[in-house]
N, C-alpha and C positions, 0 to 999 in steps of 0.2 A: 904489514904494519897497518893497524887500525887507528884512526884519529879520535875515536870516541871510546868511552867506557861503556861496555855493553851491559845494560841493565834493563832498559826500557826501549820499546820500538813504537812506531806509528803506522797507521794505515791511512792511505789516501784513496778515495773512491771517486773516479771521474764519471760524471753524468754529462754526456756531451750534447744533450738536446736543449734547444732554445725555441721559443715561439717566433722570434725574429733575431736577426744578427745586428749587433751594434757596429757602427762604422769603424771604430778604432780597434776592434777585437782581432787578435791573431792566434787565439787559442784554437785547439781542435774542437769545433762545435758544428752542429748541423740542425736544420729544422726538419726533424723526422720523428715526431712523438709516437708514431705508429710502431716504431721499433722498440719502444720502452719495455714491454713484457719480455721480449727475447733478450734484451740487454740485462735485465734484472736476473733472469735465469742464468745467463752466462757469467755474470759477476759472482753469483753464489757458487757456480761450478769452478771458477778460477780460484776462489778462496780455498776450496777443497784441494785443488791441484797444487797450490803454492803455499799451503799452511806452514811448511817448514822453511820458507825462504829465509827468514831471519832467526832460524834455529829455535823456534818456539819461545822467543823472548816475550815477556809480558807486554801487552799493548797499553800504552799510556795515553795516546791520542788517536782519535778517529775523525777524519775530515772528509765530508762530502763536498766536492767542488765541481766546477763545470765550466761552461754550460750553466744549466739552471736546475739544481737538485730539487728545488721547491715545486717542480712540475710533477714529481713522483707522488703517488697516492700513499696514504697511511699503510695500506695493505702491502704495497711494493716495498716501502721502507721496512715493514715487519719481516718480509722474506729475507732482506739483506741482513738485518740485525740477527735473525735466527741463525743465519750462516756464520756471521762473525762470532757469535757466542758459542757456536758448535766447534769451530775450527781454531779459535784463538783463545788465549787466556787474557781477559781484559781487566785492567786494574779497577778496583772499586770506585776510585775517584777519577777515572779517565775523563779527559776533556773530549766531548763529542760535539762537533760543530757541523752545521750545514749552511751552505750559501743559499741566498734567496733573493728573488726579485720582489720589490715592495708590493706590486699589484697582486702577487700570489697570497700575500699574508693577510687574509681576512680572519675575522673571529671564527668562522666556520673551519678554516684551515687549521687554526691552532686547536680547536676542539677535537678535530680528527687525529692530530698527532700527539695529544696530551699524554698518552701512555707510552710514548716512545722515549728512549733514554737520552734524547738531546738535552744538553745543558748550556749550549752556546749557539748563537745565531749570527751570521755575517751577512749584512744587507748591502747589496750593490746599488747604492743610491746615486752616486756620481755627482749629482747636482739637484738642487731644489727648484731651479729655474726651468719652467716649462719650455721656453724657447731653446735653451741649451739641450734639454732632454730630447726634444724633437730633432734637433740638428744632428745629434749623434745616434739617432734611431733607438733610443730607449723607449720601452713600452709602458712606463709608469709616469705618473705626474708627480710634481713636488708635493701636492696635497696627500697623495697616496703614500709617499715616503714617510711623511710625518705621522700619518695614521698607522702605518705598519709598525713603527717603533712603539706607539701607544698600545696597539693590540698585543705586541710581544710582551710588554710589561704586564698587561692585564692577564696574559696567559701564564705569568710566573717566571719569565726569563729574567735572570739577574746578571747575565753576561751577554751584552749586545755589542756587536761591532758594526760600524758603518764604513763604507768606502766613499771617498770623494775624489774628484779629479780637478786639478787647477791647470790653467793654460788652455782652456777650451777655445775654439776658434772665436776670435773677436773679443774675448773676455778682458775686461778692464780690472785694475787693481781693486777698485771700489766694488765691482760685481763679485769678485772672488772673496773679498772680505765679508760681503753679505752672505754668501754661501757658507763660508766657514763659521760665521757667527750662528747661522741657523743650525748647523750640525752640532755645534757645541751646546746650544740651548736645549738639545734633546738629552744631554748628559749620558751618552753611551759610555760603556766601560772601556771601549777600545775604538780607535779610529785608524784606518789605513788611508793615506792620502798620497796620490801619485801625480806627478807632472805628466801631462799628456805627451805621448810619444807617437810618432808616425811610423808604423811598421810597414815595411814594403809589402805591397800586394793587398793591403786592406782598402776598403772603400775610402776611408779618410785620407790615406796616402795618395790615392788616385785623385781625390778632390784637390789636394794641395798641389799636385803636379799640374793640374789643369788651371790652377789659379782661381778656384771656385770659392775658397774660404780665406779668411784673414788669419794668418798664423801669428801667434803671440811670439814676439822676439825674445832672445835670450836674456836681455837685461830685465824685461818685465817678469820673465819666469823666475829669475833670481829674487826680484823684489817680492814676488808672491810667496816664495818659499821662506824668505826671511820674516814676512808677516805671519806666516803659518807658525814658525818656530816661536815667535814672540807670543802669539795668542794661545798656543797650545800649552806653553809653560804657565801662563797666567791662569789658565783654567785647571791646572793641577795634573796635567798629563806628563808622563816622562817620555822623552824621545829615545826609545830603546833600540831603534833601527832607523835608517834613513827615512823610510816611508811609513813607519808604524809607531803609534803613540798609545799609551795605556795609562789608566789610573793605577795607582799602586796595587799590586797583587793581581792585575788583569792582563798581563802580557799574554799573547797567544802562545800557549804551550806547544801547539803543533808547529807553527812557524819557527819558534825559538829552537825547537829540536832540529829543524832543517839547518839553521844557522850554526848549530853546534855539531853538525855533521853526524847526527844520530841516525840509526838505520830506520828505514821505512819500506813498506810494501805498497806499491801503486797498483791499483786494480782498475780495469776498464780500458777502453781504447785510448791509445796515446799516453797512458799513465806511466810515470817513471818510478823506478825503485832503486834503492841504494842499500848495500850491505856492508859498507866500510871499505871494501876492496874493489868493488865493481859497481857500475850502473847499468841498468837495463830499462828498455822502454818498449811498451806494447805497440803493435801496429796502429797507425793513425787512420783507421778505417773501421767504423762500427760494424759494417757488414762482414768484412774479413775477420774481425775479432770474434764476432758471434759464431760464424761458420766454423772457425778453427776450434773454438771451445766445444761446440756441439760434436765435433769429430774427435774430441779428446786431445787436441793439440794446443800449444801456446805459440803465438806468432810474436816474436820480439827480437830486438837487437841488443847486443851487450858490449860493453866497453870495460876492460880490465884496467884499473888505474895504476900507473907507476908512481914513484916517489915525487916526481916533478908535477904530475897531475894533482896529487894530493896537496902538495905545497901550494900550488896555484889556487886550488879550491879554498884552502885555509886562508890565504891572503884575501881573496875576493869576498868571502863571507864575513871574516872577522872585522874587516875595516868598515863594513856597513853597520856594525852594531855599536851600542853604547860602551860595551866592555872593551872594544878595540882589539888590537893585535898584541898578544903577549909574547915578548921576546923569549922568556924562559920556556914557554911551551914549545916555541920553534926549536930552541936548542935541545930540548929533551927528545923531540920527535924526529927531527930532520938532521941530515948530514950538515957539517959546518959550512959547506959551500953555499947552502941556502941562506944561512944566517949572515954570512959575509955579503952575499948579493943583496939581501934586504937592507942591511946597514948602509951599504954603498948607495943604493938607488933611493932610499928614503931620505937621505940627508938633504938633498936639494929642496925637497918639499918641507922639511923641518925648517930649513933656513928661510924659505919663502913664506912660512906661516900657514901652509896648506895642511900640514900634519903637526900635531902636538905630541911631543915625546915627554912622558911622565911616568915615573915609577916602573920603568922597563916595559912600558906599553906605548903603542902608537894609536892615536885617534885622529880622525879627520876633523879639522876645524870647520866652522860654518862655510868659509870660502872654499875649503877643500872639498866639501860635499858637492859644490856646484860643478867640480871637474872630477868627481869621484871615479868615473869610468876610465879617464885618462891616467889617473894616479894608480889605480889598481892594475891597469894594463902594464904600466911602467914597472911596477914592483914584482910582477910575475917573472918567473925564471924561464928563460928560453934556452932549450938545449942547443 
């Protein structure tokens, strides 16, 4: 049983290298730029080895994530694109995105990549406040972030996304409003905005455990999110997912495909893939990944999904989006026991106002968003 209609697929390419590591980051990254040439060669070889992973479906989105993809040179990007277009059929209007650090985005950088097929850029700004940036070990300044957006516009990019974080250590409501206003004043087509989380094992988590930073309390985090929702709507953005906001026509097609459970191939160390019935993920070691590929092998783990896994995935993803959870889709795809479970467990949240029930769909209300993890966990089916 597949949850998606197979017509288009995506490619995610993980570039794990960074010049320095942010205190909050728990993604698989490392400071090892000397390995980049070997990684690029391994990525191209992996594409050849896995070109039939999603049965040669047309590629609708390509996303370079990381890490810091903007550390790659134009010639290295060219090698990767040559492999993509050799081993996959790419839609003529495919969305092709790369993530970037603002301090990489000079006029010279854009001049070098001008002939590459990128049509979307996602900038990891996080904050325009230099003290905040220093505290979380970001390597750019607020001024560089503003310049980066300007340089991207001058280079012809008409689809720019920026990332911001609220709830940074010691951040006040007023300070967050200033950051948000600054981001909106740049008029990006898309904004991803996340509440700061403390992932176990990160430097930020250790700083909190030692009492070295002032943690923003839950009430202030809620107030910050409510301010965000108000201002983002006034600025003409739609809240199409809990943390993602877009001007009309500029939703992230790549991320939207994830939320619709569309198939995708993940390339590179630690990258995940999904074919509708199983997930697999590459080894989280750049050295082991490269060595295996050079020997003609793939190092990955795989999980075959049963109906309960698929139902729980559907619940988790659907409730985060503006479209919400469609009861009719649940009834068409899943056994009646799942529908009955959903009706039973959702009712208390409907009664409390955390979930809105409308036209056979369930949506999280604003106050429901604040406890979305608990609600989603409650609605999942446990064998």
